[in-house]
PyMOL CGO cylinders between C-alpha atoms (Angstrom):
from pymol import cmd
from pymol.cgo import CYLINDER

trace = [
    CYLINDER, 23.68, 136.46, 119.34, 21.81, 139.33, 121.06, 0.3, 1, 1, 1, 1, 1, 1,
    CYLINDER, 21.81, 139.33, 121.06, 19.22, 136.85, 122.31, 0.3, 1, 1, 1, 1, 1, 1,
    CYLINDER, 19.22, 136.85, 122.31, 21.96, 134.62, 123.72, 0.3, 1, 1, 1, 1, 1, 1,
    CYLINDER, 21.96, 134.62, 123.72, 23.47, 137.54, 125.53, 0.3, 1, 1, 1, 1, 1, 1,
    CYLINDER, 23.47, 137.54, 125.53, 20.19, 138.61, 127.00, 0.3, 1, 1, 1, 1, 1, 1,
    CYLINDER, 20.19, 138.61, 127.00, 19.50, 135.05, 128.21, 0.3, 1, 1, 1, 1, 1, 1,
    CYLINDER, 19.50, 135.05, 128.21, 22.96, 134.86, 129.74, 0.3, 1, 1, 1, 1, 1, 1,
    CYLINDER, 22.96, 134.86, 129.74, 22.29, 138.25, 131.48, 0.3, 1, 1, 1, 1, 1, 1,
    CYLINDER, 22.29, 138.25, 131.48, 19.03, 136.89, 132.87, 0.3, 1, 1, 1, 1, 1, 1,
    CYLINDER, 19.03, 136.89, 132.87, 20.73, 133.73, 134.15, 0.3, 1, 1, 1, 1, 1, 1,
    CYLINDER, 20.73, 133.73, 134.15, 23.47, 135.76, 135.84, 0.3, 1, 1, 1, 1, 1, 1,
    CYLINDER, 23.47, 135.76, 135.84, 20.99, 138.01, 137.63, 0.3, 1, 1, 1, 1, 1, 1,
    CYLINDER, 20.99, 138.01, 137.63, 18.97, 135.07, 138.82, 0.3, 1, 1, 1, 1, 1, 1,
    CYLINDER, 18.97, 135.07, 138.82, 22.06, 133.30, 140.06, 0.3, 1, 1, 1, 1, 1, 1,
    CYLINDER, 22.06, 133.30, 140.06, 23.00, 136.42, 142.03, 0.3, 1, 1, 1, 1, 1, 1,
    CYLINDER, 23.00, 136.42, 142.03, 19.68, 136.33, 143.80, 0.3, 1, 1, 1, 1, 1, 1,
    CYLINDER, 19.68, 136.33, 143.80, 20.07, 132.58, 144.44, 0.3, 1, 1, 1, 1, 1, 1,
    CYLINDER, 20.07, 132.58, 144.44, 23.33, 133.09, 146.25, 0.3, 1, 1, 1, 1, 1, 1,
    CYLINDER, 23.33, 133.09, 146.25, 22.31, 136.01, 148.54, 0.3, 1, 1, 1, 1, 1, 1,
    CYLINDER, 22.31, 136.01, 148.54, 22.60, 135.75, 152.23, 0.3, 1, 1, 1, 1, 1, 1,
    CYLINDER, 22.60, 135.75, 152.23, 19.81, 137.06, 154.53, 0.3, 1, 1, 1, 1, 1, 1,
    CYLINDER, 19.81, 137.06, 154.53, 21.72, 140.31, 155.10, 0.3, 1, 1, 1, 1, 1, 1,
    CYLINDER, 21.72, 140.31, 155.10, 22.32, 140.73, 151.35, 0.3, 1, 1, 1, 1, 1, 1,
    CYLINDER, 22.32, 140.73, 151.35, 18.73, 139.93, 150.40, 0.3, 1, 1, 1, 1, 1, 1,
    CYLINDER, 18.73, 139.93, 150.40, 17.24, 142.24, 153.08, 0.3, 1, 1, 1, 1, 1, 1,
    CYLINDER, 17.24, 142.24, 153.08, 19.39, 145.08, 151.73, 0.3, 1, 1, 1, 1, 1, 1,
    CYLINDER, 19.39, 145.08, 151.73, 17.24, 144.99, 148.55, 0.3, 1, 1, 1, 1, 1, 1,
    CYLINDER, 17.24, 144.99, 148.55, 14.38, 146.33, 150.61, 0.3, 1, 1, 1, 1, 1, 1,
    CYLINDER, 14.38, 146.33, 150.61, 13.64, 149.93, 151.72, 0.3, 1, 1, 1, 1, 1, 1,
    CYLINDER, 13.64, 149.93, 151.72, 14.85, 150.54, 155.28, 0.3, 1, 1, 1, 1, 1, 1,
    CYLINDER, 14.85, 150.54, 155.28, 11.38, 150.31, 156.84, 0.3, 1, 1, 1, 1, 1, 1,
    CYLINDER, 11.38, 150.31, 156.84, 10.74, 146.94, 155.19, 0.3, 1, 1, 1, 1, 1, 1,
    CYLINDER, 10.74, 146.94, 155.19, 14.22, 145.71, 155.93, 0.3, 1, 1, 1, 1, 1, 1,
    CYLINDER, 14.22, 145.71, 155.93, 13.78, 146.31, 159.67, 0.3, 1, 1, 1, 1, 1, 1,
    CYLINDER, 13.78, 146.31, 159.67, 10.81, 143.90, 159.68, 0.3, 1, 1, 1, 1, 1, 1,
    CYLINDER, 10.81, 143.90, 159.68, 12.75, 140.98, 158.23, 0.3, 1, 1, 1, 1, 1, 1,
    CYLINDER, 12.75, 140.98, 158.23, 13.88, 139.40, 161.54, 0.3, 1, 1, 1, 1, 1, 1,
    CYLINDER, 13.88, 139.40, 161.54, 10.24, 138.97, 162.62, 0.3, 1, 1, 1, 1, 1, 1,
    CYLINDER, 10.24, 138.97, 162.62, 8.18, 138.79, 159.46, 0.3, 1, 1, 1, 1, 1, 1,
    CYLINDER, 8.18, 138.79, 159.46, 10.13, 137.60, 156.45, 0.3, 1, 1, 1, 1, 1, 1,
    CYLINDER, 10.13, 137.60, 156.45, 11.27, 134.00, 155.89, 0.3, 1, 1, 1, 1, 1, 1,
    CYLINDER, 11.27, 134.00, 155.89, 15.03, 133.43, 156.28, 0.3, 1, 1, 1, 1, 1, 1,
    CYLINDER, 15.03, 133.43, 156.28, 16.88, 132.34, 153.16, 0.3, 1, 1, 1, 1, 1, 1,
    CYLINDER, 16.88, 132.34, 153.16, 17.81, 128.91, 154.50, 0.3, 1, 1, 1, 1, 1, 1,
    CYLINDER, 17.81, 128.91, 154.50, 14.24, 128.18, 155.56, 0.3, 1, 1, 1, 1, 1, 1,
    CYLINDER, 14.24, 128.18, 155.56, 12.97, 129.11, 152.14, 0.3, 1, 1, 1, 1, 1, 1,
    CYLINDER, 12.97, 129.11, 152.14, 15.49, 126.79, 150.46, 0.3, 1, 1, 1, 1, 1, 1,
    CYLINDER, 15.49, 126.79, 150.46, 14.61, 123.90, 152.73, 0.3, 1, 1, 1, 1, 1, 1,
    CYLINDER, 14.61, 123.90, 152.73, 10.90, 124.49, 152.26, 0.3, 1, 1, 1, 1, 1, 1,
    CYLINDER, 10.90, 124.49, 152.26, 10.90, 124.62, 148.48, 0.3, 1, 1, 1, 1, 1, 1,
    CYLINDER, 10.90, 124.62, 148.48, 13.12, 121.53, 148.28, 0.3, 1, 1, 1, 1, 1, 1,
    CYLINDER, 13.12, 121.53, 148.28, 10.32, 119.61, 149.98, 0.3, 1, 1, 1, 1, 1, 1,
    CYLINDER, 10.32, 119.61, 149.98, 7.39, 121.35, 148.30, 0.3, 1, 1, 1, 1, 1, 1,
    CYLINDER, 7.39, 121.35, 148.30, 8.79, 120.91, 144.80, 0.3, 1, 1, 1, 1, 1, 1,
    CYLINDER, 8.79, 120.91, 144.80, 10.11, 117.37, 145.15, 0.3, 1, 1, 1, 1, 1, 1,
    CYLINDER, 10.11, 117.37, 145.15, 8.06, 116.05, 142.26, 0.3, 1, 1, 1, 1, 1, 1,
    CYLINDER, 8.06, 116.05, 142.26, 9.11, 118.68, 139.77, 0.3, 1, 1, 1, 1, 1, 1,
    CYLINDER, 9.11, 118.68, 139.77, 6.93, 121.54, 138.39, 0.3, 1, 1, 1, 1, 1, 1,
    CYLINDER, 6.93, 121.54, 138.39, 4.73, 122.15, 141.39, 0.3, 1, 1, 1, 1, 1, 1,
    CYLINDER, 4.73, 122.15, 141.39, 2.42, 125.12, 141.72, 0.3, 1, 1, 1, 1, 1, 1,
    CYLINDER, 2.42, 125.12, 141.72, 3.17, 126.51, 145.20, 0.3, 1, 1, 1, 1, 1, 1,
    CYLINDER, 3.17, 126.51, 145.20, 1.12, 129.10, 147.14, 0.3, 1, 1, 1, 1, 1, 1,
    CYLINDER, 1.12, 129.10, 147.14, 2.57, 131.27, 149.87, 0.3, 1, 1, 1, 1, 1, 1,
    CYLINDER, 2.57, 131.27, 149.87, -0.20, 132.24, 152.23, 0.3, 1, 1, 1, 1, 1, 1,
    CYLINDER, -0.20, 132.24, 152.23, 0.49, 135.80, 153.30, 0.3, 1, 1, 1, 1, 1, 1,
    CYLINDER, 0.49, 135.80, 153.30, 3.57, 136.48, 151.20, 0.3, 1, 1, 1, 1, 1, 1,
    CYLINDER, 3.57, 136.48, 151.20, 4.51, 139.86, 152.80, 0.3, 1, 1, 1, 1, 1, 1,
    CYLINDER, 4.51, 139.86, 152.80, 7.35, 141.44, 150.93, 0.3, 1, 1, 1, 1, 1, 1,
    CYLINDER, 7.35, 141.44, 150.93, 7.85, 138.39, 148.80, 0.3, 1, 1, 1, 1, 1, 1,
    CYLINDER, 7.85, 138.39, 148.80, 11.06, 137.05, 150.22, 0.3, 1, 1, 1, 1, 1, 1,
    CYLINDER, 11.06, 137.05, 150.22, 10.02, 133.35, 150.43, 0.3, 1, 1, 1, 1, 1, 1,
    CYLINDER, 10.02, 133.35, 150.43, 8.57, 133.35, 146.89, 0.3, 1, 1, 1, 1, 1, 1,
    CYLINDER, 8.57, 133.35, 146.89, 11.54, 135.09, 145.36, 0.3, 1, 1, 1, 1, 1, 1,
    CYLINDER, 11.54, 135.09, 145.36, 14.16, 132.85, 147.05, 0.3, 1, 1, 1, 1, 1, 1,
    CYLINDER, 14.16, 132.85, 147.05, 12.10, 129.73, 146.32, 0.3, 1, 1, 1, 1, 1, 1,
    CYLINDER, 12.10, 129.73, 146.32, 11.59, 130.65, 142.70, 0.3, 1, 1, 1, 1, 1, 1,
    CYLINDER, 11.59, 130.65, 142.70, 15.26, 131.33, 142.20, 0.3, 1, 1, 1, 1, 1, 1,
    CYLINDER, 15.26, 131.33, 142.20, 16.12, 127.93, 143.70, 0.3, 1, 1, 1, 1, 1, 1,
    CYLINDER, 16.12, 127.93, 143.70, 13.56, 125.69, 141.87, 0.3, 1, 1, 1, 1, 1, 1,
    CYLINDER, 13.56, 125.69, 141.87, 11.53, 125.08, 138.75, 0.3, 1, 1, 1, 1, 1, 1,
    CYLINDER, 11.53, 125.08, 138.75, 8.31, 125.43, 140.74, 0.3, 1, 1, 1, 1, 1, 1,
    CYLINDER, 8.31, 125.43, 140.74, 5.73, 128.14, 139.96, 0.3, 1, 1, 1, 1, 1, 1,
    CYLINDER, 5.73, 128.14, 139.96, 5.44, 130.35, 143.01, 0.3, 1, 1, 1, 1, 1, 1,
    CYLINDER, 5.44, 130.35, 143.01, 2.39, 132.45, 143.83, 0.3, 1, 1, 1, 1, 1, 1,
    CYLINDER, 2.39, 132.45, 143.83, 2.25, 134.81, 146.82, 0.3, 1, 1, 1, 1, 1, 1,
    CYLINDER, 2.25, 134.81, 146.82, -1.08, 136.21, 148.11, 0.3, 1, 1, 1, 1, 1, 1,
    CYLINDER, -1.08, 136.21, 148.11, -0.90, 139.28, 150.27, 0.3, 1, 1, 1, 1, 1, 1,
    CYLINDER, -0.90, 139.28, 150.27, -3.59, 141.72, 151.48, 0.3, 1, 1, 1, 1, 1, 1,
    CYLINDER, -3.59, 141.72, 151.48, -1.28, 144.76, 151.65, 0.3, 1, 1, 1, 1, 1, 1,
    CYLINDER, -1.28, 144.76, 151.65, -1.03, 146.27, 148.15, 0.3, 1, 1, 1, 1, 1, 1,
    CYLINDER, -1.03, 146.27, 148.15, 2.23, 148.16, 148.87, 0.3, 1, 1, 1, 1, 1, 1,
    CYLINDER, 2.23, 148.16, 148.87, 3.95, 144.89, 149.72, 0.3, 1, 1, 1, 1, 1, 1,
    CYLINDER, 3.95, 144.89, 149.72, 2.61, 143.24, 146.58, 0.3, 1, 1, 1, 1, 1, 1,
    CYLINDER, 2.61, 143.24, 146.58, 3.90, 146.07, 144.43, 0.3, 1, 1, 1, 1, 1, 1,
    CYLINDER, 3.90, 146.07, 144.43, 7.30, 145.84, 146.09, 0.3, 1, 1, 1, 1, 1, 1,
    CYLINDER, 7.30, 145.84, 146.09, 7.45, 142.07, 145.55, 0.3, 1, 1, 1, 1, 1, 1,
    CYLINDER, 7.45, 142.07, 145.55, 6.57, 142.45, 141.91, 0.3, 1, 1, 1, 1, 1, 1,
    CYLINDER, 6.57, 142.45, 141.91, 9.25, 145.12, 141.51, 0.3, 1, 1, 1, 1, 1, 1,
    CYLINDER, 9.25, 145.12, 141.51, 11.94, 142.87, 142.92, 0.3, 1, 1, 1, 1, 1, 1,
    CYLINDER, 11.94, 142.87, 142.92, 10.80, 140.02, 140.68, 0.3, 1, 1, 1, 1, 1, 1,
    CYLINDER, 10.80, 140.02, 140.68, 11.12, 142.19, 137.61, 0.3, 1, 1, 1, 1, 1, 1,
    CYLINDER, 11.12, 142.19, 137.61, 14.51, 143.63, 138.67, 0.3, 1, 1, 1, 1, 1, 1,
    CYLINDER, 14.51, 143.63, 138.67, 15.95, 140.20, 139.20, 0.3, 1, 1, 1, 1, 1, 1,
    CYLINDER, 15.95, 140.20, 139.20, 14.16, 138.64, 136.12, 0.3, 1, 1, 1, 1, 1, 1,
    CYLINDER, 14.16, 138.64, 136.12, 12.44, 135.94, 138.17, 0.3, 1, 1, 1, 1, 1, 1,
    CYLINDER, 12.44, 135.94, 138.17, 9.74, 134.72, 135.85, 0.3, 1, 1, 1, 1, 1, 1,
    CYLINDER, 9.74, 134.72, 135.85, 8.31, 131.70, 137.73, 0.3, 1, 1, 1, 1, 1, 1,
    CYLINDER, 8.31, 131.70, 137.73, 6.74, 133.85, 140.39, 0.3, 1, 1, 1, 1, 1, 1,
    CYLINDER, 6.74, 133.85, 140.39, 3.50, 135.89, 140.71, 0.3, 1, 1, 1, 1, 1, 1,
    CYLINDER, 3.50, 135.89, 140.71, 2.03, 138.05, 143.45, 0.3, 1, 1, 1, 1, 1, 1,
    CYLINDER, 2.03, 138.05, 143.45, -1.68, 138.56, 144.06, 0.3, 1, 1, 1, 1, 1, 1,
    CYLINDER, -1.68, 138.56, 144.06, -3.24, 141.39, 146.02, 0.3, 1, 1, 1, 1, 1, 1,
    CYLINDER, -3.24, 141.39, 146.02, -6.20, 139.67, 147.73, 0.3, 1, 1, 1, 1, 1, 1,
    CYLINDER, -6.20, 139.67, 147.73, -7.43, 137.99, 150.92, 0.3, 1, 1, 1, 1, 1, 1,
    CYLINDER, -7.43, 137.99, 150.92, -6.15, 134.46, 150.87, 0.3, 1, 1, 1, 1, 1, 1,
    CYLINDER, -6.15, 134.46, 150.87, -9.67, 133.20, 151.88, 0.3, 1, 1, 1, 1, 1, 1,
    CYLINDER, -9.67, 133.20, 151.88, -10.81, 134.14, 148.41, 0.3, 1, 1, 1, 1, 1, 1,
    CYLINDER, -10.81, 134.14, 148.41, -8.39, 131.87, 146.50, 0.3, 1, 1, 1, 1, 1, 1,
    CYLINDER, -8.39, 131.87, 146.50, -9.17, 128.47, 145.00, 0.3, 1, 1, 1, 1, 1, 1,
    CYLINDER, -9.17, 128.47, 145.00, -6.61, 126.23, 146.63, 0.3, 1, 1, 1, 1, 1, 1,
    CYLINDER, -6.61, 126.23, 146.63, -7.38, 123.60, 144.03, 0.3, 1, 1, 1, 1, 1, 1,
    CYLINDER, -7.38, 123.60, 144.03, -5.22, 125.56, 141.54, 0.3, 1, 1, 1, 1, 1, 1,
    CYLINDER, -5.22, 125.56, 141.54, -2.12, 124.67, 143.65, 0.3, 1, 1, 1, 1, 1, 1,
    CYLINDER, -2.12, 124.67, 143.65, -0.18, 121.55, 144.53, 0.3, 1, 1, 1, 1, 1, 1,
    CYLINDER, -0.18, 121.55, 144.53, 1.66, 122.69, 147.66, 0.3, 1, 1, 1, 1, 1, 1,
    CYLINDER, 1.66, 122.69, 147.66, 1.57, 125.48, 150.23, 0.3, 1, 1, 1, 1, 1, 1,
    CYLINDER, 1.57, 125.48, 150.23, 3.89, 127.50, 152.48, 0.3, 1, 1, 1, 1, 1, 1,
    CYLINDER, 3.89, 127.50, 152.48, 2.57, 129.17, 155.59, 0.3, 1, 1, 1, 1, 1, 1,
    CYLINDER, 2.57, 129.17, 155.59, 4.54, 131.45, 157.94, 0.3, 1, 1, 1, 1, 1, 1,
    CYLINDER, 4.54, 131.45, 157.94, 2.21, 132.07, 160.85, 0.3, 1, 1, 1, 1, 1, 1,
    CYLINDER, 2.21, 132.07, 160.85, 0.30, 134.66, 158.81, 0.3, 1, 1, 1, 1, 1, 1,
    CYLINDER, 0.30, 134.66, 158.81, -2.57, 135.15, 161.29, 0.3, 1, 1, 1, 1, 1, 1,
    CYLINDER, -2.57, 135.15, 161.29, -0.52, 135.70, 164.42, 0.3, 1, 1, 1, 1, 1, 1,
    CYLINDER, -0.52, 135.70, 164.42, -0.77, 139.51, 164.07, 0.3, 1, 1, 1, 1, 1, 1,
    CYLINDER, -0.77, 139.51, 164.07, -4.43, 139.25, 164.93, 0.3, 1, 1, 1, 1, 1, 1,
    CYLINDER, -4.43, 139.25, 164.93, -3.60, 138.00, 168.47, 0.3, 1, 1, 1, 1, 1, 1,
    CYLINDER, -3.60, 138.00, 168.47, -0.06, 139.21, 169.11, 0.3, 1, 1, 1, 1, 1, 1,
    CYLINDER, -0.06, 139.21, 169.11, 0.74, 142.88, 169.20, 0.3, 1, 1, 1, 1, 1, 1,
    CYLINDER, 0.74, 142.88, 169.20, 4.46, 142.19, 168.70, 0.3, 1, 1, 1, 1, 1, 1,
    CYLINDER, 4.46, 142.19, 168.70, 3.58, 140.70, 165.27, 0.3, 1, 1, 1, 1, 1, 1,
    CYLINDER, 3.58, 140.70, 165.27, 1.80, 143.82, 163.94, 0.3, 1, 1, 1, 1, 1, 1,
    CYLINDER, 1.80, 143.82, 163.94, 2.83, 145.06, 160.51, 0.3, 1, 1, 1, 1, 1, 1,
    CYLINDER, 2.83, 145.06, 160.51, 0.45, 148.04, 160.67, 0.3, 1, 1, 1, 1, 1, 1,
    CYLINDER, 0.45, 148.04, 160.67, -0.19, 150.78, 163.09, 0.3, 1, 1, 1, 1, 1, 1,
    CYLINDER, -0.19, 150.78, 163.09, -3.40, 149.03, 164.15, 0.3, 1, 1, 1, 1, 1, 1,
    CYLINDER, -3.40, 149.03, 164.15, -2.87, 147.86, 167.74, 0.3, 1, 1, 1, 1, 1, 1,
    CYLINDER, -2.87, 147.86, 167.74, -6.05, 145.92, 168.26, 0.3, 1, 1, 1, 1, 1, 1,
    CYLINDER, -6.05, 145.92, 168.26, -6.52, 142.26, 169.01, 0.3, 1, 1, 1, 1, 1, 1,
    CYLINDER, -6.52, 142.26, 169.01, -9.12, 140.36, 166.96, 0.3, 1, 1, 1, 1, 1, 1,
    CYLINDER, -9.12, 140.36, 166.96, -9.59, 136.79, 168.24, 0.3, 1, 1, 1, 1, 1, 1,
    CYLINDER, -9.59, 136.79, 168.24, -12.67, 136.25, 166.08, 0.3, 1, 1, 1, 1, 1, 1,
    CYLINDER, -12.67, 136.25, 166.08, -10.81, 137.08, 162.90, 0.3, 1, 1, 1, 1, 1, 1,
    CYLINDER, -10.81, 137.08, 162.90, -7.91, 134.84, 163.95, 0.3, 1, 1, 1, 1, 1, 1,
    CYLINDER, -7.91, 134.84, 163.95, -10.14, 131.80, 164.58, 0.3, 1, 1, 1, 1, 1, 1,
    CYLINDER, -10.14, 131.80, 164.58, -12.17, 132.41, 161.43, 0.3, 1, 1, 1, 1, 1, 1,
    CYLINDER, -12.17, 132.41, 161.43, -9.01, 132.41, 159.27, 0.3, 1, 1, 1, 1, 1, 1,
    CYLINDER, -9.01, 132.41, 159.27, -7.73, 129.25, 160.95, 0.3, 1, 1, 1, 1, 1, 1,
    CYLINDER, -7.73, 129.25, 160.95, -11.07, 127.48, 160.35, 0.3, 1, 1, 1, 1, 1, 1,
    CYLINDER, -11.07, 127.48, 160.35, -11.32, 128.57, 156.71, 0.3, 1, 1, 1, 1, 1, 1,
    CYLINDER, -11.32, 128.57, 156.71, -7.79, 127.54, 155.81, 0.3, 1, 1, 1, 1, 1, 1,
    CYLINDER, -7.79, 127.54, 155.81, -8.13, 124.28, 157.63, 0.3, 1, 1, 1, 1, 1, 1,
    CYLINDER, -8.13, 124.28, 157.63, -11.26, 123.56, 155.59, 0.3, 1, 1, 1, 1, 1, 1,
    CYLINDER, -11.26, 123.56, 155.59, -9.46, 124.43, 152.35, 0.3, 1, 1, 1, 1, 1, 1,
    CYLINDER, -9.46, 124.43, 152.35, -6.52, 122.19, 153.19, 0.3, 1, 1, 1, 1, 1, 1,
    CYLINDER, -6.52, 122.19, 153.19, -8.90, 119.34, 154.09, 0.3, 1, 1, 1, 1, 1, 1,
    CYLINDER, -8.90, 119.34, 154.09, -10.41, 119.43, 150.62, 0.3, 1, 1, 1, 1, 1, 1,
    CYLINDER, -10.41, 119.43, 150.62, -7.01, 119.02, 148.96, 0.3, 1, 1, 1, 1, 1, 1,
    CYLINDER, -7.01, 119.02, 148.96, -6.15, 115.60, 147.48, 0.3, 1, 1, 1, 1, 1, 1,
    CYLINDER, -6.15, 115.60, 147.48, -3.85, 113.01, 149.04, 0.3, 1, 1, 1, 1, 1, 1,
    CYLINDER, -3.85, 113.01, 149.04, -0.18, 113.83, 148.46, 0.3, 1, 1, 1, 1, 1, 1,
    CYLINDER, -0.18, 113.83, 148.46, -0.62, 117.59, 148.93, 0.3, 1, 1, 1, 1, 1, 1,
    CYLINDER, -0.62, 117.59, 148.93, 2.42, 119.05, 150.67, 0.3, 1, 1, 1, 1, 1, 1,
    CYLINDER, 2.42, 119.05, 150.67, 2.50, 121.89, 153.19, 0.3, 1, 1, 1, 1, 1, 1,
    CYLINDER, 2.50, 121.89, 153.19, 5.41, 123.57, 154.95, 0.3, 1, 1, 1, 1, 1, 1,
    CYLINDER, 5.41, 123.57, 154.95, 4.73, 125.65, 158.12, 0.3, 1, 1, 1, 1, 1, 1,
    CYLINDER, 4.73, 125.65, 158.12, 7.23, 127.95, 159.79, 0.3, 1, 1, 1, 1, 1, 1,
    CYLINDER, 7.23, 127.95, 159.79, 6.58, 128.99, 163.40, 0.3, 1, 1, 1, 1, 1, 1,
    CYLINDER, 6.58, 128.99, 163.40, 3.17, 128.85, 164.95, 0.3, 1, 1, 1, 1, 1, 1,
    CYLINDER, 3.17, 128.85, 164.95, 1.28, 125.91, 166.36, 0.3, 1, 1, 1, 1, 1, 1,
    CYLINDER, 1.28, 125.91, 166.36, -0.08, 124.48, 163.10, 0.3, 1, 1, 1, 1, 1, 1,
    CYLINDER, -0.08, 124.48, 163.10, -3.74, 124.73, 164.12, 0.3, 1, 1, 1, 1, 1, 1,
    CYLINDER, -3.74, 124.73, 164.12, -4.59, 125.17, 160.47, 0.3, 1, 1, 1, 1, 1, 1,
    CYLINDER, -4.59, 125.17, 160.47, -3.28, 121.71, 159.53, 0.3, 1, 1, 1, 1, 1, 1,
    CYLINDER, -3.28, 121.71, 159.53, -6.03, 119.02, 159.41, 0.3, 1, 1, 1, 1, 1, 1,
    CYLINDER, -6.03, 119.02, 159.41, -5.55, 115.58, 161.03, 0.3, 1, 1, 1, 1, 1, 1,
    CYLINDER, -5.55, 115.58, 161.03, -5.45, 114.04, 157.57, 0.3, 1, 1, 1, 1, 1, 1,
    CYLINDER, -5.45, 114.04, 157.57, -1.91, 115.45, 157.10, 0.3, 1, 1, 1, 1, 1, 1,
    CYLINDER, -1.91, 115.45, 157.10, 1.10, 113.62, 158.49, 0.3, 1, 1, 1, 1, 1, 1,
    CYLINDER, 1.10, 113.62, 158.49, 4.10, 115.40, 159.89, 0.3, 1, 1, 1, 1, 1, 1,
    CYLINDER, 4.10, 115.40, 159.89, 6.89, 114.06, 157.70, 0.3, 1, 1, 1, 1, 1, 1,
    CYLINDER, 6.89, 114.06, 157.70, 9.84, 115.79, 159.47, 0.3, 1, 1, 1, 1, 1, 1,
    CYLINDER, 9.84, 115.79, 159.47, 10.80, 118.97, 161.23, 0.3, 1, 1, 1, 1, 1, 1,
    CYLINDER, 10.80, 118.97, 161.23, 13.79, 121.27, 161.42, 0.3, 1, 1, 1, 1, 1, 1,
    CYLINDER, 13.79, 121.27, 161.42, 15.14, 124.58, 162.73, 0.3, 1, 1, 1, 1, 1, 1,
    CYLINDER, 15.14, 124.58, 162.73, 14.52, 123.49, 166.32, 0.3, 1, 1, 1, 1, 1, 1,
    CYLINDER, 14.52, 123.49, 166.32, 10.96, 122.41, 165.58, 0.3, 1, 1, 1, 1, 1, 1,
    CYLINDER, 10.96, 122.41, 165.58, 9.97, 125.73, 164.05, 0.3, 1, 1, 1, 1, 1, 1,
    CYLINDER, 9.97, 125.73, 164.05, 9.94, 124.37, 160.50, 0.3, 1, 1, 1, 1, 1, 1,
    CYLINDER, 9.94, 124.37, 160.50, 7.49, 121.53, 159.78, 0.3, 1, 1, 1, 1, 1, 1,
    CYLINDER, 7.49, 121.53, 159.78, 6.91, 119.46, 156.66, 0.3, 1, 1, 1, 1, 1, 1,
    CYLINDER, 6.91, 119.46, 156.66, 3.45, 117.95, 156.12, 0.3, 1, 1, 1, 1, 1, 1,
    CYLINDER, 3.45, 117.95, 156.12, 1.90, 115.58, 153.55, 0.3, 1, 1, 1, 1, 1, 1,
    CYLINDER, 1.90, 115.58, 153.55, -1.73, 114.64, 153.21, 0.3, 1, 1, 1, 1, 1, 1,
    CYLINDER, -1.73, 114.64, 153.21, -2.25, 110.91, 153.60, 0.3, 1, 1, 1, 1, 1, 1,
    CYLINDER, -2.25, 110.91, 153.60, -6.04, 110.56, 153.14, 0.3, 1, 1, 1, 1, 1, 1,
]
cmd.load_cgo(trace, "trace")
């Protein structure tokens, strides 16, 4: 009986997270992180649309490239059976993401503190990418106090990720939000788009 009550409690907390609006979700963050949401964190409706495509075939392993404060992964995990992994190079954001996952009892999500270039993409079935490299070439997208432009770093990241995507098998799904999709190889077909062209759904054909 106790176990049933605990499970019911877990379900209720997860359902609460599932129903949150952007304003409600962002209120979970510290004020400094909350203020960044409009520019840097995935909107709730975008996360739901993205995971619906990425997890079409059931228990997919989905990687969020540059997961920031974890909003996409948490919303996507609450709205699917997929296993979400977020990789983020800022340790404070990884710790915050993990804390929210624990508080809301979201078990199908993990957050890794690492450079996304170091990950084996072969461990995943699908990918989400929200213009993670733009901060290297656009001062308005800076998360840190660093105000430098680094074109070499930007192009290196694009090339490395493109190469990793190219090595994935046919059927691999990617969703991109904002950006010009330079990291998507020609072997991927644009299946559809939404949110005035900002949200793009890709599938590898070759």
